[in-house]
CHARMM-style PDB file with segment names, atoms N, HN, CA, C and O in Angstrom:
ATOM      1  N   MET     1     -27.907  59.908  38.448  1.00  0.00      PROA
ATOM      2  CA  MET     1     -28.950  59.522  37.671  1.00  0.00      PROA
ATOM      3  C   MET     1     -30.086  59.686  38.146  1.00  0.00      PROA
ATOM      4  O   MET     1     -30.369  59.052  39.162  1.00  0.00      PROA
ATOM      5  N   MET     2     -30.775  60.314  37.729  1.00  0.00      PROA
ATOM      6  HN  MET     2     -30.545  60.830  36.903  1.00  0.00      PROA
ATOM      7  CA  MET     2     -32.225  60.845  38.100  1.00  0.00      PROA
ATOM      8  C   MET     2     -32.614  61.008  39.745  1.00  0.00      PROA
ATOM      9  O   MET     2     -33.554  60.483  40.342  1.00  0.00      PROA
ATOM     10  N   GLY     3     -31.688  61.812  40.209  1.00  0.00      PROA
ATOM     11  HN  GLY     3     -30.925  62.238  39.724  1.00  0.00      PROA
ATOM     12  CA  GLY     3     -31.824  61.931  41.303  1.00  0.00      PROA
ATOM     13  C   GLY     3     -31.542  61.446  42.558  1.00  0.00      PROA
ATOM     14  O   GLY     3     -32.014  61.985  43.559  1.00  0.00      PROA
ATOM     15  N   LEU     4     -30.375  59.890  42.647  1.00  0.00      PROA
ATOM     16  HN  LEU     4     -29.991  59.452  41.834  1.00  0.00      PROA
ATOM     17  CA  LEU     4     -30.343  58.783  43.484  1.00  0.00      PROA
ATOM     18  C   LEU     4     -29.165  59.232  43.647  1.00  0.00      PROA
ATOM     19  O   LEU     4     -28.449  59.867  42.873  1.00  0.00      PROA
ATOM     20  N   PRO     5     -28.921  58.729  45.120  1.00  0.00      PROA
ATOM     21  CA  PRO     5     -27.139  58.848  45.018  1.00  0.00      PROA
ATOM     22  C   PRO     5     -26.471  58.399  43.908  1.00  0.00      PROA
ATOM     23  O   PRO     5     -26.755  57.557  43.057  1.00  0.00      PROA
ATOM     24  N   ALA     6     -25.126  59.431  44.149  1.00  0.00      PROA
ATOM     25  HN  ALA     6     -24.895  60.115  44.841  1.00  0.00      PROA
ATOM     26  CA  ALA     6     -24.076  58.438  43.216  1.00  0.00      PROA
ATOM     27  C   ALA     6     -23.644  57.640  43.159  1.00  0.00      PROA
ATOM     28  O   ALA     6     -22.953  57.287  44.114  1.00  0.00      PROA
ATOM     29  N   GLY     7     -23.751  56.858  42.057  1.00  0.00      PROA
ATOM     30  HN  GLY     7     -24.312  57.145  41.281  1.00  0.00      PROA
ATOM     31  CA  GLY     7     -22.998  55.256  42.205  1.00  0.00      PROA
ATOM     32  C   GLY     7     -24.415  54.582  42.446  1.00  0.00      PROA
ATOM     33  O   GLY     7     -24.276  53.368  42.591  1.00  0.00      PROA
ATOM     34  N   HSD     8     -25.607  54.959  42.524  1.00  0.00      PROA
ATOM     35  HN  HSD     8     -25.719  55.945  42.405  1.00  0.00      PROA
ATOM     36  CA  HSD     8     -26.638  54.052  43.252  1.00  0.00      PROA
ATOM     37  C   HSD     8     -26.882  53.093  42.193  1.00  0.00      PROA
ATOM     38  O   HSD     8     -26.908  51.933  42.602  1.00  0.00      PROA
ATOM     39  N   VAL     9     -27.086  53.260  40.829  1.00  0.00      PROA
ATOM     40  HN  VAL     9     -27.064  54.202  40.497  1.00  0.00      PROA
ATOM     41  CA  VAL     9     -26.943  52.459  39.090  1.00  0.00      PROA
ATOM     42  C   VAL     9     -25.559  52.709  38.736  1.00  0.00      PROA
ATOM     43  O   VAL     9     -24.734  51.843  38.446  1.00  0.00      PROA
ATOM     44  N   THR    10     -25.403  53.734  38.774  1.00  0.00      PROA
ATOM     45  HN  THR    10     -26.073  54.438  39.010  1.00  0.00      PROA
ATOM     46  CA  THR    10     -23.815  54.147  37.598  1.00  0.00      PROA
ATOM     47  C   THR    10     -22.882  53.381  38.167  1.00  0.00      PROA
ATOM     48  O   THR    10     -21.901  53.550  37.443  1.00  0.00      PROA
ATOM     49  N   ASP    11     -22.482  52.379  39.322  1.00  0.00      PROA
ATOM     50  HN  ASP    11     -23.279  52.242  39.910  1.00  0.00      PROA
ATOM     51  CA  ASP    11     -21.252  52.326  39.454  1.00  0.00      PROA
ATOM     52  C   ASP    11     -21.246  50.535  39.242  1.00  0.00      PROA
ATOM     53  O   ASP    11     -20.192  49.989  39.570  1.00  0.00      PROA
ATOM     54  N   VAL    12     -22.058  49.886  38.861  1.00  0.00      PROA
ATOM     55  HN  VAL    12     -22.914  50.330  38.595  1.00  0.00      PROA
ATOM     56  CA  VAL    12     -22.566  48.269  38.626  1.00  0.00      PROA
ATOM     57  C   VAL    12     -21.421  48.460  37.113  1.00  0.00      PROA
ATOM     58  O   VAL    12     -21.830  48.994  36.083  1.00  0.00      PROA
ATOM     59  N   PRO    13     -20.648  48.167  37.193  1.00  0.00      PROA
ATOM     60  CA  PRO    13     -19.344  47.175  35.960  1.00  0.00      PROA
ATOM     61  C   PRO    13     -20.427  46.750  35.117  1.00  0.00      PROA
ATOM     62  O   PRO    13     -21.402  46.120  35.528  1.00  0.00      PROA
ATOM     63  N   GLY    14     -20.228  47.120  33.889  1.00  0.00      PROA
ATOM     64  HN  GLY    14     -19.436  47.632  33.555  1.00  0.00      PROA
ATOM     65  CA  GLY    14     -20.260  46.606  32.526  1.00  0.00      PROA
ATOM     66  C   GLY    14     -22.004  47.134  31.960  1.00  0.00      PROA
ATOM     67  O   GLY    14     -22.472  46.787  30.876  1.00  0.00      PROA
ATOM     68  N   LEU    15     -22.617  47.870  32.807  1.00  0.00      PROA
ATOM     69  HN  LEU    15     -22.236  48.152  33.688  1.00  0.00      PROA
ATOM     70  CA  LEU    15     -23.649  48.258  32.702  1.00  0.00      PROA
ATOM     71  C   LEU    15     -24.105  49.545  32.235  1.00  0.00      PROA
ATOM     72  O   LEU    15     -24.227  50.595  32.866  1.00  0.00      PROA
ATOM     73  N   THR    16     -24.401  49.213  30.683  1.00  0.00      PROA
ATOM     74  HN  THR    16     -24.303  48.359  30.171  1.00  0.00      PROA
ATOM     75  CA  THR    16     -24.999  50.615  30.033  1.00  0.00      PROA
ATOM     76  C   THR    16     -25.458  52.072  30.130  1.00  0.00      PROA
ATOM     77  O   THR    16     -25.649  52.353  31.313  1.00  0.00      PROA
ATOM     78  N   ARG    17     -25.618  52.745  29.590  1.00  0.00      PROA
ATOM     79  HN  ARG    17     -25.462  52.517  28.629  1.00  0.00      PROA
ATOM     80  CA  ARG    17     -26.719  53.785  30.527  1.00  0.00      PROA
ATOM     81  C   ARG    17     -27.787  53.254  30.119  1.00  0.00      PROA
ATOM     82  O   ARG    17     -28.739  53.380  30.889  1.00  0.00      PROA
ATOM     83  N   THR    18     -28.032  52.508  28.844  1.00  0.00      PROA
ATOM     84  HN  THR    18     -27.259  52.405  28.219  1.00  0.00      PROA
ATOM     85  CA  THR    18     -29.324  52.232  28.282  1.00  0.00      PROA
ATOM     86  C   THR    18     -29.884  51.051  29.024  1.00  0.00      PROA
ATOM     87  O   THR    18     -31.102  50.874  29.005  1.00  0.00      PROA
ATOM     88  N   ALA    19     -28.949  50.079  29.794  1.00  0.00      PROA
ATOM     89  HN  ALA    19     -27.960  50.222  29.809  1.00  0.00      PROA
ATOM     90  CA  ALA    19     -29.141  48.917  30.548  1.00  0.00      PROA
ATOM     91  C   ALA    19     -29.727  49.771  32.811  1.00  0.00      PROA
ATOM     92  O   ALA    19     -30.555  49.465  33.670  1.00  0.00      PROA
ATOM     93  N   GLN    20     -28.654  50.794  32.663  1.00  0.00      PROA
ATOM     94  HN  GLN    20     -27.982  51.043  31.966  1.00  0.00      PROA
ATOM     95  CA  GLN    20     -28.633  51.391  33.822  1.00  0.00      PROA
ATOM     96  C   GLN    20     -30.277  52.053  33.745  1.00  0.00      PROA
ATOM     97  O   GLN    20     -30.819  51.863  34.833  1.00  0.00      PROA
ATOM     98  N   LEU    21     -31.191  52.763  32.769  1.00  0.00      PROA
ATOM     99  HN  LEU    21     -30.751  52.918  31.885  1.00  0.00      PROA
ATOM    100  CA  LEU    21     -32.131  53.603  32.743  1.00  0.00      PROA
ATOM    101  C   LEU    21     -33.349  52.228  32.747  1.00  0.00      PROA
ATOM    102  O   LEU    21     -34.363  52.428  33.416  1.00  0.00      PROA
ATOM    103  N   LYS    22     -33.246  51.139  32.151  1.00  0.00      PROA
ATOM    104  HN  LYS    22     -32.422  50.976  31.607  1.00  0.00      PROA
ATOM    105  CA  LYS    22     -34.250  50.026  32.191  1.00  0.00      PROA
ATOM    106  C   LYS    22     -34.314  49.545  33.732  1.00  0.00      PROA
ATOM    107  O   LYS    22     -35.341  49.217  34.326  1.00  0.00      PROA
ATOM    108  N   ALA    23     -32.726  49.576  34.365  1.00  0.00      PROA
ATOM    109  HN  ALA    23     -31.891  49.842  33.882  1.00  0.00      PROA
ATOM    110  CA  ALA    23     -32.886  48.692  35.909  1.00  0.00      PROA
ATOM    111  C   ALA    23     -33.523  49.431  36.677  1.00  0.00      PROA
ATOM    112  O   ALA    23     -33.959  48.940  37.718  1.00  0.00      PROA
ATOM    113  N   LEU    24     -33.808  51.171  36.296  1.00  0.00      PROA
ATOM    114  HN  LEU    24     -33.454  51.570  35.450  1.00  0.00      PROA
ATOM    115  CA  LEU    24     -34.104  51.838  37.197  1.00  0.00      PROA
ATOM    116  C   LEU    24     -36.111  51.743  36.711  1.00  0.00      PROA
ATOM    117  O   LEU    24     -36.952  51.988  37.576  1.00  0.00      PROA
ATOM    118  N   GLY    25     -36.413  51.460  35.634  1.00  0.00      PROA
ATOM    119  HN  GLY    25     -35.730  51.261  34.931  1.00  0.00      PROA
ATOM    120  CA  GLY    25     -37.541  51.149  35.335  1.00  0.00      PROA
ATOM    121  C   GLY    25     -38.818  52.254  35.505  1.00  0.00      PROA
ATOM    122  O   GLY    25     -38.812  53.463  35.274  1.00  0.00      PROA
ATOM    123  N   ASN    26     -39.829  51.451  35.957  1.00  0.00      PROA
ATOM    124  HN  ASN    26     -39.834  50.469  36.144  1.00  0.00      PROA
ATOM    125  CA  ASN    26     -40.583  52.831  36.217  1.00  0.00      PROA
ATOM    126  C   ASN    26     -40.808  53.234  37.776  1.00  0.00      PROA
ATOM    127  O   ASN    26     -41.938  53.438  38.221  1.00  0.00      PROA
ATOM    128  N   GLY    27     -39.822  53.313  38.434  1.00  0.00      PROA
ATOM    129  HN  GLY    27     -38.905  53.147  38.072  1.00  0.00      PROA
ATOM    130  CA  GLY    27     -39.767  53.494  39.830  1.00  0.00      PROA
ATOM    131  C   GLY    27     -39.694  55.115  39.970  1.00  0.00      PROA
ATOM    132  O   GLY    27     -39.203  55.893  39.152  1.00  0.00      PROA
ATOM    133  N   VAL    28     -40.269  55.406  41.141  1.00  0.00      PROA
ATOM    134  HN  VAL    28     -40.668  54.774  41.805  1.00  0.00      PROA
ATOM    135  CA  VAL    28     -40.792  56.516  41.454  1.00  0.00      PROA
ATOM    136  C   VAL    28     -38.922  57.431  41.992  1.00  0.00      PROA
ATOM    137  O   VAL    28     -37.995  56.902  42.605  1.00  0.00      PROA
ATOM    138  N   VAL    29     -38.983  58.409  41.620  1.00  0.00      PROA
ATOM    139  HN  VAL    29     -39.735  58.839  41.121  1.00  0.00      PROA
ATOM    140  CA  VAL    29     -37.503  58.978  41.837  1.00  0.00      PROA
ATOM    141  C   VAL    29     -37.911  59.833  43.115  1.00  0.00      PROA
ATOM    142  O   VAL    29     -39.050  60.193  43.413  1.00  0.00      PROA
ATOM    143  N   PRO    30     -36.557  60.114  43.903  1.00  0.00      PROA
ATOM    144  CA  PRO    30     -36.560  61.193  45.171  1.00  0.00      PROA
ATOM    145  C   PRO    30     -37.659  62.541  44.699  1.00  0.00      PROA
ATOM    146  O   PRO    30     -38.617  62.835  45.414  1.00  0.00      PROA
ATOM    147  N   GLN    31     -37.416  63.117  43.684  1.00  0.00      PROA
ATOM    148  HN  GLN    31     -36.638  62.878  43.103  1.00  0.00      PROA
ATOM    149  CA  GLN    31     -38.141  64.542  43.340  1.00  0.00      PROA
ATOM    150  C   GLN    31     -39.441  64.028  43.021  1.00  0.00      PROA
ATOM    151  O   GLN    31     -40.332  64.354  43.806  1.00  0.00      PROA
ATOM    152  N   GLN    32     -39.847  63.096  41.778  1.00  0.00      PROA
ATOM    153  HN  GLN    32     -39.124  62.831  41.140  1.00  0.00      PROA
ATOM    154  CA  GLN    32     -40.808  62.937  41.634  1.00  0.00      PROA
ATOM    155  C   GLN    32     -41.828  62.550  42.837  1.00  0.00      PROA
ATOM    156  O   GLN    32     -43.005  62.863  42.661  1.00  0.00      PROA
ATOM    157  N   ALA    33     -41.512  61.969  43.907  1.00  0.00      PROA
ATOM    158  HN  ALA    33     -40.555  61.715  44.050  1.00  0.00      PROA
ATOM    159  CA  ALA    33     -42.010  61.259  44.978  1.00  0.00      PROA
ATOM    160  C   ALA    33     -42.248  62.901  46.104  1.00  0.00      PROA
ATOM    161  O   ALA    33     -43.284  63.063  46.749  1.00  0.00      PROA
ATOM    162  N   ALA    34     -41.142  63.883  46.118  1.00  0.00      PROA
ATOM    163  HN  ALA    34     -40.301  63.752  45.594  1.00  0.00      PROA
ATOM    164  CA  ALA    34     -41.323  64.708  46.732  1.00  0.00      PROA
ATOM    165  C   ALA    34     -42.562  65.955  45.917  1.00  0.00      PROA
ATOM    166  O   ALA    34     -42.640  67.007  46.551  1.00  0.00      PROA
ATOM    167  N   ALA    35     -42.963  65.921  45.345  1.00  0.00      PROA
ATOM    168  HN  ALA    35     -42.900  65.067  44.829  1.00  0.00      PROA
ATOM    169  CA  ALA    35     -43.177  66.823  44.387  1.00  0.00      PROA
ATOM    170  C   ALA    35     -44.598  66.318  44.595  1.00  0.00      PROA
ATOM    171  O   ALA    35     -45.378  67.190  44.977  1.00  0.00      PROA
ATOM    172  N   ALA    36     -45.233  64.789  44.384  1.00  0.00      PROA
ATOM    173  HN  ALA    36     -44.599  64.080  44.074  1.00  0.00      PROA
ATOM    174  CA  ALA    36     -46.322  64.060  44.556  1.00  0.00      PROA
ATOM    175  C   ALA    36     -46.494  64.691  46.146  1.00  0.00      PROA
ATOM    176  O   ALA    36     -47.337  65.575  46.297  1.00  0.00      PROA
ATOM    177  N   LEU    37     -45.985  64.400  46.898  1.00  0.00      PROA
ATOM    178  HN  LEU    37     -45.300  63.682  46.775  1.00  0.00      PROA
ATOM    179  CA  LEU    37     -46.303  64.428  48.947  1.00  0.00      PROA
ATOM    180  C   LEU    37     -46.742  65.853  48.647  1.00  0.00      PROA
ATOM    181  O   LEU    37     -47.925  66.029  48.939  1.00  0.00      PROA
ATOM    182  N   GLN    38     -45.905  67.308  47.967  1.00  0.00      PROA
ATOM    183  HN  GLN    38     -44.944  67.165  47.730  1.00  0.00      PROA
ATOM    184  CA  GLN    38     -45.972  68.422  48.249  1.00  0.00      PROA
ATOM    185  C   GLN    38     -47.582  68.513  47.903  1.00  0.00      PROA
ATOM    186  O   GLN    38     -48.414  68.854  48.744  1.00  0.00      PROA
ATOM    187  N   LEU    39     -47.957  68.091  46.286  1.00  0.00      PROA
ATOM    188  HN  LEU    39     -47.281  67.813  45.604  1.00  0.00      PROA
ATOM    189  CA  LEU    39     -49.164  68.077  45.731  1.00  0.00      PROA
ATOM    190  C   LEU    39     -50.132  67.567  46.427  1.00  0.00      PROA
ATOM    191  O   LEU    39     -51.204  68.155  46.284  1.00  0.00      PROA
ATOM    192  N   LEU    40     -50.130  66.611  47.183  1.00  0.00      PROA
ATOM    193  HN  LEU    40     -49.260  66.133  47.299  1.00  0.00      PROA
ATOM    194  CA  LEU    40     -51.551  66.502  47.946  1.00  0.00      PROA
ATOM    195  C   LEU    40     -51.356  66.654  49.390  1.00  0.00      PROA
ATOM    196  O   LEU    40     -52.232  66.232  50.145  1.00  0.00      PROA
ATOM    197  N   ALA    41     -50.163  67.285  49.915  1.00  0.00      PROA
ATOM    198  HN  ALA    41     -49.451  67.628  49.302  1.00  0.00      PROA
ATOM    199  CA  ALA    41     -50.670  67.601  51.089  1.00  0.00      PROA
ATOM    200  C   ALA    41     -50.949  69.115  50.877  1.00  0.00      PROA
ATOM    201  O   ALA    41     -51.356  69.707  51.877  1.00  0.00      PROA
ATOM    202  N   ALA    42     -50.783  69.902  49.636  1.00  0.00      PROA
ATOM    203  HN  ALA    42     -50.453  69.421  48.823  1.00  0.00      PROA
ATOM    204  CA  ALA    42     -51.343  71.058  49.473  1.00  0.00      PROA
ATOM    205  C   ALA    42     -52.856  71.037  49.276  1.00  0.00      PROA
ATOM    206  O   ALA    42     -53.652  71.851  49.743  1.00  0.00      PROA
ATOM    207  N   ARG    43     -53.212  69.658  48.277  1.00  0.00      PROA
ATOM    208  HN  ARG    43     -52.565  68.996  47.897  1.00  0.00      PROA
ATOM    209  CA  ARG    43     -54.666  69.411  47.939  1.00  0.00      PROA
ATOM    210  C   ARG    43     -55.344  69.389  49.182  1.00  0.00      PROA
ATOM    211  O   ARG    43     -56.371  70.046  49.356  1.00  0.00      PROA
ATOM    212  N   SER    44     -54.870  68.721  50.004  1.00  0.00      PROA
ATOM    213  HN  SER    44     -54.036  68.187  49.863  1.00  0.00      PROA
ATOM    214  CA  SER    44     -55.195  68.594  51.456  1.00  0.00      PROA
ATOM    215  C   SER    44     -55.941  69.392  52.781  1.00  0.00      PROA
ATOM    216  O   SER    44     -56.857  69.153  53.567  1.00  0.00      PROA
ATOM    217  N   LEU    45     -55.049  70.394  52.544  1.00  0.00      PROA
ATOM    218  HN  LEU    45     -54.304  70.588  51.906  1.00  0.00      PROA
ATOM    219  CA  LEU    45     -55.296  71.709  53.037  1.00  0.00      PROA
ATOM    220  C   LEU    45     -55.740  72.872  52.431  1.00  0.00      PROA
ATOM    221  O   LEU    45     -55.660  74.022  52.861  1.00  0.00      PROA
ATOM    222  N   ASP    46     -56.302  72.397  51.206  1.00  0.00      PROA
ATOM    223  HN  ASP    46     -56.367  71.462  50.856  1.00  0.00      PROA
ATOM    224  CA  ASP    46     -56.925  73.556  50.197  1.00  0.00      PROA
ATOM    225  C   ASP    46     -58.361  72.927  50.703  1.00  0.00      PROA
ATOM    226  O   ASP    46     -59.357  73.649  50.691  1.00  0.00      PROA
ATOM    227  N   GLY    47     -58.430  71.691  51.106  1.00  0.00      PROA
ATOM    228  HN  GLY    47     -57.621  71.104  51.116  1.00  0.00      PROA
ATOM    229  CA  GLY    47     -59.666  71.053  51.081  1.00  0.00      PROA
ATOM    230  C   GLY    47     -60.166  71.148  53.021  1.00  0.00      PROA
ATOM    231  O   GLY    47     -61.255  71.371  53.550  1.00  0.00      PROA
ATOM    232  N   ALA    48     -59.435  70.995  53.333  1.00  0.00      PROA
ATOM    233  HN  ALA    48     -58.551  70.814  52.903  1.00  0.00      PROA
ATOM    234  CA  ALA    48     -59.628  71.073  54.835  1.00  0.00      PROA
ATOM    235  C   ALA    48     -60.964  71.854  55.542  1.00  0.00      PROA
ATOM    236  O   ALA    48     -61.016  73.084  55.534  1.00  0.00      PROA
ATOM    237  N   GLY    49     -61.812  71.203  56.024  1.00  0.00      PROA
ATOM    238  HN  GLY    49     -61.769  70.204  56.030  1.00  0.00      PROA
ATOM    239  CA  GLY    49     -62.901  71.432  56.769  1.00  0.00      PROA
ATOM    240  C   GLY    49     -63.901  71.526  55.768  1.00  0.00      PROA
ATOM    241  O   GLY    49     -64.634  72.439  56.150  1.00  0.00      PROA
ATOM    242  N   VAL    50     -64.197  71.219  55.028  1.00  0.00      PROA
ATOM    243  HN  VAL    50     -63.602  70.477  54.718  1.00  0.00      PROA
ATOM    244  CA  VAL    50     -64.360  70.810  53.680  1.00  0.00      PROA
ATOM    245  C   VAL    50     -65.711  69.499  53.654  1.00  0.00      PROA
ATOM    246  O   VAL    50     -65.577  68.359  53.211  1.00  0.00      PROA
ATOM    247  N   ALA    51     -66.375  69.816  53.979  1.00  0.00      PROA
ATOM    248  HN  ALA    51     -66.484  70.743  54.340  1.00  0.00      PROA
ATOM    249  CA  ALA    51     -67.137  67.762  53.967  1.00  0.00      PROA
ATOM    250  C   ALA    51     -67.867  67.389  52.539  1.00  0.00      PROA
ATOM    251  O   ALA    51     -68.652  68.073  51.882  1.00  0.00      PROA
ATOM    252  N   ALA    52     -67.383  66.171  52.301  1.00  0.00      PROA
ATOM    253  HN  ALA    52     -66.746  65.615  52.835  1.00  0.00      PROA
ATOM    254  CA  ALA    52     -67.364  65.484  51.143  1.00  0.00      PROA
ATOM    255  C   ALA    52     -68.508  65.127  50.572  1.00  0.00      PROA
ATOM    256  OT1 ALA    52     -68.500  64.499  49.513  1.00  0.00      PROA
TER     257      ALA     52
END
């Protein structure tokens, strides 16, 4: 679920899918974090050597 290891949230007995999603809340999932880091790295490289 949401790119996390199998069973990370889904193996909790009695937890509905809605409850599983709620338990994850607004947390950052691995793919989202990777995309953000790639974007920041690209922006950093684009601005390398440019004085602010």
